[in-house]
N, C-alpha and C positions, 0 to 999 in steps of 0.2 A: 115736837117743835124744835128741840135741840138738834135732832137728826136733819131736819129740813134746813135749818140755818147752816149746818155744816155742808150740806149738798150745794146750797146757793153759793157759799164761800168758795167751794171747789170749782163751780162753774165760772165764777168771776175770775179766779186765778188762771184757769185755763184760757179764758178769753184774753186776759192781759198778756199771757205768754205768746198766744197765737198772733196778737197784734204786734208784738215785739219781733216777730219773724223767727221764732224758735221752732225747729222741726222735731216732732216726736217720732222716733224710730218705730216703725210697725203700726203707726196710727191709721194708715190708709189714706191720710190727707196729705197732699203735696203743698207745702207751705214754703214760699221763697224766703230764704234767710238773707240778711243784709250782707253777710260775709265778714269774716274776721281775718286773721293773719294766716297765710298759707305760703309755704316756700317749696318750689319745685326744683330739684337738683338733677340736671342732665349730666350724669357722670361720664368722664372720658375713660371708657373701658377698651379703647382701640376698636377693632372690628367686632362690634357687638352692641348690646343695648342694656342700660341700667338706669332707672329713674327712681329717685327717692323723693317722697312728698311728706312734708311735715306740717301739721296744723293743730293748734290747741293741745299740744302734748301727745298727739297721736302720730304714728308713722305708717306709711304705705310704701312698699318696695315693689316696683314693677320691673321684673327681669333683673338678672344679676351679672350679665356679661359673660365672657368666655373664661375658661380655666385660668388663663394667664393673668386675669384681672381680679380673681377671686379674693386674694389677700388685700388688694387695694380697696375693693368694695367694703369689706369688713372693717378695715381701718378707717375709711371715710365715714362710715356710719357711726363708729365709735367717737370720732372727732365731733360729730354732730350730736353727741350725747344720747345716742340711741341705745336703749337696753331692751326694748320690747318693740316688736313689729306687729302692729294691729292687723294689717293685711299684707300678705306676701302673695304677689300675683305672678304666675308664670304664663307669659303670652302663649308660648308653645315650648316644645321640649328639645329644640336644636341647641347644640353645644354653646353657641355664642350668646345664648339668652338664659339658659338654665344652670350652667356650671356654677356661677357665683352665688346662686340661690342656695345651693347645697352648703356652701361655706357659711352663709348667713343663718341657715337653719341650725347649724352646729354651734354658732356663736351667740345667738340671741334667743330670747323667748319669743315665740311666734304664736299668735292667737287664731288666725284664720289663713288658710291657703286656698287660692283660687287658681284653677287651670282648666285646660280643654280636656274633654272626655275622649281621649284616644290613647293608644299605646304606641310609644315610639320604640323602634327597633334598635335600641342601643343600651349598653351597660350603664351609661350615664342616667338614662331614664330610671333604671332600677335603683341607682344610688339616690336619686332625688326622692322617689317614693319611699325608700327605706328611711331617709332622713325625716320625711313627713310623719311616717308611722312612729318614729322614735319620740316624737313630740305628743303622741297620742291623738294625732289629728288625721283627718281624711281630706283629700283634695275635693273642694266644692266645685260643681259644674253649673253655675247659675245660667238661667235662660236669658236670652236677649230681652232687654228692657228691665231686668232686675235692678233695683236701686239700693244703695247702701249709704248711710250717713257716715261722714268721715270728718273729724275736726269741725271746722266752721262751715263745711260744705257737704258735698255728697258726690258719689260717682255712680254712673249708669253703665251696665254691660251693653256693648254694641254688637258684639260678635263672639263666637261663630254661630250662624243660624243652624248649620248642620255640619256634621263631621265629614271631612274629605280624606282621600288617600294621601293628599299632599300636606305635609306638616305645616308649611307656611299658611295655607288656607284655613287652618284650624286656630289661628291666632285669636286669643281673647283680647278684644279691643275695648277700651273704656273711654267715657267722657267724664272728666273731673270738673266740677263746678264749685266756684267760691264766689257767692254774690253774683256780680255781673261778669265776672271773669271765668273763662273756661279753657280747658286743655283736652286734647284728644291724643291718646296713645294707641297705636294700631299694631305693634309688634312687627311681624313680617307679612301681614295680611296682603293678599294678592288682589288683582282686578276683580275676580269673582266674589271674593269676600267683601270687597268694597262695594260691589254692586248690591249685594244683600243688605249692607248697611244703608245704602241710599234708598233702597226699596222698603226698608223697615218702617218708615214713617217717623222714626226718631229724629230729633233735632241734632244734626251733626255740626252746626255752626260753632266755631270756636275762635278764640284769640290766638291760641298757640297749637300747632300741629307737630307732633313728633313724627317725622316723615317715615312712612313704612319701608321696611326692608333696606334700611341704610341708604335710601335713595335709588334703589334698583329700578330698572325699567318695568319690572313686573308689578309694581305698586304705583300709587299716586295717579290714578286715572283722572281724566278731565272731569267726569261726572262727580267723582268723589271730591275733588278740589272745589268744584263749583257749589257743592252742598256744604262743605266745611268753611269755605272762604276765610281762611285764617289770615291774621295780620302778620304773624311770625311763623316760620318753620324752623325746626331744630333737626339737624341731620347728625346721627351718631354713626361714625365710621372711622376706620383706621387710616392714618396717613400712609399713602402709597400702597393701599391694599390691592391684592391680586385680582379683585373682581372689577376694578375700575369704578367702584361706588364713590360718590353718587353718579348716576348715569346722566349723559347729556340730555336725553329726552325729559327726564324728571326736572333737571335744572332749567330747561327751556320753559316748561310749564310754570314753574315758580316765578321765573323772570317775566313771562308774559302777563301774569296776574299781579305783578308788583308786590309779591310777598317777600318780606324781609327775611334774610337767612342767617342762621347761626350754624356753625359746623364744628364738631368736636375735633376733627382731624386738623383744624387750623387754630382753634381757640381753646381746646381743652375742656375742662368741666365748666358748665354754664349754669347759672342759677337765676331763676325767675321768682320774684316775690310779689304776691298778690295781697291787696288789702280789701278785696271785694269789689273795688271800683276801678282800680288801675294796677298795671303790672310794671314793676321796675326790674332791671336786669343788671347782672354783675359786669356786663361788658356791652359795648355797642355791637349791633349785627355786623358781620364781615361782608355780607352781601356779595359773596364770591359765587357766581353762577357757573363757574367752570366745573367740568366733570372730574371724577377721580383720576381719569387717564389724561387730563390736561386739555380736553376738548372744550371749547367755549360754547355756551348756550347759543343755539341758532346756527351752529357751524355744520350741522349734519348734511346740508345740501351743498357744502363746499364753499359757503360764503362766511366771511368773518363776522361774528356777532359783536355786541358791545356789552362788556361787563359793567357792574356797578362802579368799578374804579374808573372806567372810561368817562362816565358822566357825573362823577361825584362832585365836580367843581361847578356844575350848573345849578345856580340857586334860582329862586323864584323870580327875582328881579331881572336877572340876565335872560331867563327863559321868556319872560314877558316882552322884553325889549327885542329879542330875536324874532318873536312871533310878529310883532308890529312891523319890523323891517321887511320881513318876508311878505306880509300881507300888502304893504305899500308898494313893493316892487313887482308884485304879481298881478298883471292886468288880465290874465287869461281866466278861463272857467275851470282850470284844473282842480281836481279834488284836493282838499286840504285834509290832512290826517293829524292825529295827536301823537306826540312822543312823550314817554314817561321819563322820569329822572333816572331810572335804571331800566335795564332790559334791552332786548334786541328786536322788538316788534313795534309796528305802528298800529294805532287804534282809531276806531271811528268815533269814539267818545273819550272824554278826558278822565273818566273815573271807572274804567273797565277793571273788574276784579277789585284789587286793593290799591290801584293807582292813587297817588296823591294828586288831586286835580290842581292844587296850588303850585305844583312843580312841573306840571305838564305844559307843553307848548305845541303850537301848530306849525306845519310846514307842508309844502306841496308833496304829493305822493311820490312824484318822480325824484325829488331831492332825497326823500326818506329812503327810497330804494337804492339810490346812488350811494348813500352812506352805509348800505349793508343791512338796513332794516327790512323785515318781512311782515306781511299782514298777520295780525293776531287772529288765530283760529276761533277765538271765542266771540269777538264782536264783528267780524267780517264773514 
């Protein structure tokens, strides 16, 4: 009888904890947690990528930036009171992603290392593997769909589905979730890798996207963006970099979908804080859709586009008044199109992608084209 009472008490406790939204690692049951405090630091490492995530006393480091930023990454983590890294993730083994991880392996206690299952033809790869071994660890190669609890949330492996000869295509991408908030990090994943993610059946939707390959034209496909539909995009790249990152094509897509943009080349280190229901930022988005070589989004056909700065003064009241004036003056049957508060495209609907319909306004298509706007490829 005493044993039975103990069993019943155990069942009741489990039920209470489940109702409270607590996730039991390895239980096989997916229980949505309400989310606690989680902070995501997009470090300014120049032409590279490094993201620190902190939650409930745990730390996750996704990439470590290039060799030139290694000491900065270590000192930044120390300033955030990091002494132990619970998960150290190498998206892939290119120098601008893995170099700083070697410094962190030497400076901190590391519990788990995750990376892609391929051999990179560089001495740097050997140094990374030696540093992992010095901790008595092995690089884990989780399958797509594998889930890990982390702090007040969890993260899911999104890629790679299979190993390619191209290093970028082997990028380990993850979706990090904290309550109702979510972030997607894709390393340098290319179009093919993104297609595998889209076809995986996994939920790619997110609030914040760390844009692939520093905004290169080889990443951030339309299909992937339309599956992720982020509200914010963070681009990690170096000011005046030799590659022209971010590319005009990528910025045009972000502009077309009304996705708000943060850029490390202009804003430095950027911090997002999630409480499980809302995300607050250390700075306002710059919403600069120009490319790294100075080309404005929408300029690829030789026409001048409009940046966020061009339209930043258009508030909802002014937009509404302008729409009414145009409608009253236009007696023809000419098609009316929607213009967003930012971007260089006109739309057939006021809420295409992540457009803010409260700041969108209508005008005749001929007037939109005369102003340099082009048709949105998504809704036309």
